[in-house]
C-alpha positions in Angstrom: -7.5 -12.0 43.4 -10.0 -11.3 40.7 -7.7 -8.7 39.1 -4.8 -11.2 39.3 -6.8 -13.9 37.6 -7.9 -11.4 34.9 -4.3 -10.4 34.3 -3.3 -14.0 33.8 -6.2 -14.5 31.4 -5.2 -11.5 29.4 -1.5 -12.2 29.4 -1.4 -13.9 26.0 -3.0 -10.7 24.5 -0.6 -8.3 26.3 2.4 -10.2 24.9 0.9 -10.7 21.5 3.0 -10.0 18.4 1.7 -7.3 16.0 2.3 -8.3 12.4 1.9 -5.6 9.8 0.6 -6.4 6.3 0.5 -3.9 3.4 -2.5 -4.0 1.2 -2.0 -2.9 -2.4 1.4 -1.2 -1.7 3.0 0.4 -4.7 -0.1 0.0 -6.8 0.3 -3.8 -6.8 -2.6 -6.2 -6.5 -1.0 -8.0 -3.6 -0.7 -8.3 0.2 2.8 -8.0 1.5 3.8 -10.4 2.9 1.4 -12.9 1.2 1.4 -15.5 4.0 2.4 -15.5 7.6 2.5 -17.8 10.7 0.9 -16.4 13.8 0.3 -17.5 17.4 -3.0 -17.3 19.3 -3.4 -13.7 20.4 -1.3 -12.2 17.7 -2.6 -9.2 15.9 -2.4 -9.0 12.1 -2.7 -5.3 11.1 -3.6 -4.7 7.5 -2.6 -1.2 6.1 -4.6 -0.1 3.1 -2.7 1.8 0.4 -4.1 3.7 -2.6 -7.0 2.3 -4.6 -9.9 0.5 -3.1 -9.3 -3.0 -1.5 -10.7 -5.3 1.1 -9.6 -7.9 3.5 -12.3 -10.6 3.2 -12.2 -14.1 4.5 -12.8 -17.0 2.2 -12.0 -20.7 2.3 -9.3 -22.9 0.7 -12.0 -24.6 -1.4 -13.4 -21.2 -2.6 -10.6 -18.7 -2.5 -12.6 -15.8 -4.2 -15.9 -16.4 -2.3 -16.9 -14.6 0.9 -17.2 -17.0 3.9 -20.4 -16.7 5.8 -19.6 -15.0 9.1 -16.0 -14.5 8.1 -14.0 -11.4 8.8 -14.5 -8.6 6.3 -13.0 -5.1 6.3 -15.4 -3.8 3.7 -14.0 -1.6 0.9 -11.3 0.9 2.0 -11.0 3.6 -0.7 -7.7 5.5 -0.4 -6.8 8.5 -2.6 -3.6 8.1 -4.7 -2.0 11.1 -3.0 -2.6 9.8 0.6 0.6 8.4 2.1 -0.1 8.7 5.9 -3.0 8.1 8.2 -3.8 5.0 6.1 -6.9 3.1 7.3 -6.2 -0.2 9.0 -8.0 -3.4 9.8 -6.9 -5.8 12.5 -7.5 -9.6 12.7 -6.9 -11.2 16.0 -5.8 -14.8 15.8 -7.9 -16.9 18.2 -6.6 -20.4 17.1 -4.0 -21.9 14.8 -6.4 -23.0 12.1 -5.6 -21.5 8.6 -7.3 -18.3 7.8 -7.8 -17.6 4.1 -8.1 -14.0 2.8 -8.8 -12.3 -0.5 -9.6 -8.8 -2.0 -13.2 -8.6 -3.1 -12.7 -5.8 -5.5 -14.3 -6.4 -8.9 -15.5 -9.8 -7.7 -16.9 -12.2 -10.3 -15.6 -10.1 -13.2 -12.5 -10.4 -15.4 -11.0 -7.5 -13.4 -11.2 -9.5 -10.1 -8.4 -8.7 -7.8 -8.6 -12.1 -6.3 -8.5 -13.6 -9.8 -5.3 -11.7 -10.3 -3.8 -13.5 -7.3 -4.5 -10.9 -4.6 -4.9 -13.4 -1.7 -3.4 -13.9 1.7 -3.1 -16.6 4.3 -2.5 -17.0 8.0 -1.1 -20.4 9.2 -1.4 -22.2 5.9 0.4 -25.4 5.1 4.0 -25.5 3.9 4.8 -25.7 0.3 4.2 -29.3 -0.8 1.2 -29.6 1.6 -2.3 -29.9 0.1 -3.3 -26.6 1.9 -0.2 -24.6 1.0 -0.4 -21.0 0.0 0.9 -21.8 -3.5 -2.1 -24.1 -4.1 -4.5 -21.5 -2.6 -3.1 -18.7 -4.9 -3.1 -21.0 -7.9 -6.8 -21.7 -7.3 -7.5 -18.0 -7.2 -5.6 -17.4 -10.5 -7.5 -20.3 -12.1 -10.8 -18.5 -11.2 -9.5 -15.3 -12.8 -8.5 -17.1 -15.9 -12.0 -18.7 -16.1 -13.7 -15.3 -15.7 -11.5 -13.8 -18.5 -12.2 -16.7 -20.8 -16.0 -16.4 -20.2 -15.9 -12.7 -20.9 -14.0 -13.2 -24.1 -16.5 -15.9 -25.2 -19.3 -13.5 -24.6 -17.7 -10.5 -26.3 -19.3 -11.0 -29.6 -22.7 -10.2 -28.1 -21.6 -7.8 -25.4 -21.7 -4.0 -25.8 -18.6 -2.7 -27.4 -17.3 0.9 -26.7 -15.9 3.1 -29.4 -13.2 1.7 -31.7 -10.6 3.8 -29.9 -11.5 2.3 -26.5 -8.8 0.6 -24.5 -9.1 -2.9 -23.1 -9.6 -1.3 -19.6 -12.7 0.6 -20.9 -14.3 -2.7 -21.9 -13.9 -4.3 -18.5 -16.6 -4.5 -15.9 -15.6 -3.0 -12.6 -16.9 -2.6 -9.0 -18.9 0.4 -7.9 -17.3 3.0 -5.7 -18.2 1.0 -2.6 -19.8 -2.3 -1.8 -19.3 -5.3 -4.1 -21.8 -4.4 -6.8 -20.4 -4.7 -10.3 -21.1 -2.1 -13.0 -20.8 -2.0 -16.8 -17.9 -0.4 -18.6 -17.8 3.3 -19.4 -17.9 4.2 -23.1 -14.9 6.1 -24.3 -15.4 9.8 -24.8 -14.0 11.7 -27.8 -13.4 15.4 -27.4 -14.9 17.1 -30.5 -14.6 20.7 -31.6 -17.3 21.6 -34.1 -18.5 24.7 -35.9 -22.3 25.1 -35.4 -24.5 27.3 -37.6 -28.1 27.9 -36.6 -29.9 30.5 -38.8 -27.8 33.6 -38.9 -25.8 32.6 -35.8 -22.5 30.6 -35.9 -20.2 29.5 -33.1 -17.6 26.9 -32.2 -18.4 24.3 -29.5 -16.2 21.8 -27.8 -17.9 18.8 -26.3 -17.5 15.2 -25.3 -18.9 12.8 -27.8 -19.9 9.3 -26.7 -21.3 6.4 -28.8 -25.0 7.2 -29.0 -24.6 10.8 -27.6 -27.1 13.5 -28.4 -26.2 15.9 -31.3 -24.4 19.1 -30.4 -26.6 21.4 -32.4 -29.4 23.0 -30.3 -32.9 23.5 -31.6 -32.5 27.3 -31.2 -29.9 29.9 -30.3 -31.6 30.2 -26.9 -31.8 26.4 -26.5 -34.8 24.3 -25.4 -36.3 24.5 -21.9 -36.9 21.1 -20.3 -39.1 21.1 -17.2 -38.5 18.4 -14.6 -40.8 17.9 -11.5 -38.9 17.0 -8.4 -40.9 15.0 -5.8 -44.5 15.7 -5.0 -47.1 14.1 -2.7 -46.0 10.5 -2.0 -43.4 10.6 -4.8 -39.6 10.0 -4.6 -38.9 10.6 -8.2 -37.8 13.1 -10.9 -40.5 13.4 -13.7 -39.3 12.7 -16.3 -36.4 10.7 -14.9 -34.2 11.2 -17.9 -34.0 13.6 -20.8 -32.0 14.1 -24.0 -30.6 17.7 -24.3 -28.3 19.7 -26.5 -25.7 22.3 -25.4 -27.5 25.6 -24.6 -30.6 23.8 -23.4 -31.9 24.7 -20.0 -33.3 22.2 -17.5 -35.7 23.8 -15.1 -36.2 21.7 -11.9 -39.4 22.5 -10.2 -39.5 21.3 -6.6 -42.8 20.0 -5.2 -43.8 18.7 -1.8 -41.3 17.6 0.8 -37.6 18.6 0.8 -35.5 17.5 -2.1 -32.3 18.4 -4.0 -30.9 17.8 -7.4 -27.2 17.0 -6.9 -24.7 15.8 -9.5 -23.1 12.5 -9.0 -21.5 9.8 -11.2 -22.5 6.5 -12.5 -20.0 4.6 -10.3 -21.1 6.5 -7.2 -24.8 7.5 -7.7 -25.6 8.7 -4.2 -22.6 11.0 -3.5 -21.9 14.4 -4.8 -19.4 14.4 -7.7 -16.0 15.6 -6.6 -13.3 14.1 -8.6 -10.4 15.1 -11.0 -10.9 18.7 -10.1 -14.6 18.6 -11.0 -17.2 19.5 -8.4 -20.8 18.6 -9.2 -23.7 21.0 -9.1 -26.1 21.1 -6.2 -29.4 22.9 -5.9 -29.4 22.7 -2.1 -32.5 21.6 -0.2 -35.8 23.0 -1.4 -38.4 22.5 1.3 -42.0 22.7 0.0 -45.1 22.6 2.3 -47.8 20.1 1.6 -50.4 22.8 0.9 -48.0 24.8 -1.4 -49.4 26.2 -4.7 -46.2 27.9 -5.8 -43.0 25.9 -6.3 -39.4 27.0 -6.3 -37.2 26.2 -9.3 -33.5 25.7 -10.0 -32.0 25.9 -13.5 -29.1 23.9 -15.1 -27.7 24.9 -18.5 -26.4 22.0 -20.6 -23.0 22.6 -22.0 -22.1 19.1 -23.2 -23.6 16.0 -24.7 -21.9 13.7 -22.2 -24.1 11.9 -19.7 -25.0 13.9 -16.6 -26.0 11.9 -13.5 -27.9 13.4 -10.6 -29.8 12.3 -7.4 -31.7 13.7 -4.4 -29.4 13.7 -1.4 -32.2 13.7 1.2 -31.5 11.1 3.9 -34.5 11.5 6.1 -36.3 9.3 7.0 -34.2 7.2 4.6 -32.1 7.7 1.5 -34.1 9.0 -1.4 -31.3 8.1 -3.7 -31.3 4.6 -2.3 -35.0 4.4 -3.1 -34.2 5.2 -6.8 -34.7 9.0 -6.8 -32.1 9.6 -9.5 -32.0 11.6 -12.8 -30.0 11.6 -16.0 -29.3 13.9 -18.9 -28.1 12.3 -22.2 -27.7 8.8 -20.8 -26.8 6.4 -23.6 -29.8 4.2 -23.6 -28.3 1.8 -26.1 -25.4 1.0 -23.8 -25.2 -0.9 -20.5 -24.8 2.4 -18.8 -28.4 3.5 -19.4 -30.7 5.1 -17.0 -32.2 1.9 -15.6 -28.7 0.6 -14.9 -27.8 3.8 -13.1 -31.0 3.6 -11.0 -30.2 -0.1 -10.2 -26.7 0.8 -8.9 -28.3 3.5 -6.6 -30.8 1.0 -5.3 -28.2 -1.8 -4.9 -25.9 0.4 -2.9 -28.9 1.9 -1.1 -27.5 5.4 -0.9 -25.2 4.4 2.0 -21.9 5.7 0.8 -20.3 7.8 3.5 -16.5 8.0 3.5 -15.1 8.6 7.0 -12.9 11.7 7.1 -10.9 10.0 9.9 -11.0 6.3 9.1 -8.5 5.5 11.9 -10.8 7.0 14.6 -13.5 4.3 14.4 -13.7 0.9 15.9 -15.7 -2.0 14.5 -15.7 -5.6 15.8 -17.0 -8.8 14.4 -16.5 -12.4 15.5 -15.8 -15.3 13.1 -16.9 -18.7 14.5 -13.9 -20.4 12.8 -11.6 -18.6 15.3 -10.7 -15.2 13.8 -12.0 -12.0 15.4 -11.6 -8.8 13.5 -11.2 -5.3 14.9 -10.8 -2.1 13.0 -8.9 0.2 15.2 -7.2 3.6 15.1 -3.8 4.3 16.5 -4.4 3.0 20.0 -2.5 -0.1 20.9 -4.5 -3.1 22.0 -1.8 -3.9 24.6 -2.1 -0.4 26.1 -5.8 -0.7 26.3 -5.6 -4.1 28.1 -2.9 -2.9 30.4 -5.0 0.1 31.3 -7.9 -2.1 32.1 -5.8 -4.3 34.4 -4.4 -1.2 36.1 -7.8 0.1 36.8 -8.7 -3.2 38.6 -5.6 -3.5 40.7 
């Protein structure tokens, strides 16, 4: 009898309709379809395409603002060349009240995906009704227009990249994960220059940024910069930032505990650089006893004047990077992307960036008091799981 009653209770979920929604398909800032009608028990499965989008619940009154306790997929970064095994996020409809959704990428900036109209609705009102999807989307677009206008008004006092910078370079964006916004990257100019130092001459090619260090070294051998890594009770590089020319050598001297110096990027401070065919350097872990009097070293030769960002990738007992243990070479201190800003991004994101290699093999569940439950699932069908449960009880 119990099994029969349970089967009746679960019947709506077994017969539920699965509605597929594409997120950012074809590089567009859109959900496809943009609005749907759904019954109680229906499953809305969001498929994340290339770029980095979210499915985040908002409200009709505040289309680009996260609703407390609402469903939220978190950021789902997908490489441009990934076409299968796309990550998914499923929202279960628990009542017929409207559910309002937006993408939180670049929130509160002129590049806001929501402000560009990337919104979605379940069970919204029909066109002509006060709570129609058209009105919801228009409200989001109005927010985007306001953000762009505010940015334009402030542009006279804001940092301006090189004159050759594109409009995209001047836009604030969202960090590699989370919803922390970061300042624009200055535009690099590739420069080839003949360098003469004493009786030695050579040609060097380097990336020049506004405010970059000069390409001419102080000597043919270059200058040696010593940086202390860690030490008793210290989660820091000392000094935390240096200015260096090509041919200079940075000698990292590792003190107490177990640290690394690992190259990252401004957008993603606490993860090893691996993008556009470039793999960042990594010293590996350097354990040093508390009573040590001799300290291991690891050298890095500077070949460019472009900023180099680095961090300690120790995670035990907690993220050293998330505590602010980061380092920079040739950070442009007169720009918004200075060392303090880099450290602030690391602290804000708390060193928690871990991209799952198999995003479809995890399950996360949250409950929204307004009636929408979210479940991030892999390839298993909810109906199959429920049927299996009933079968085990019969």
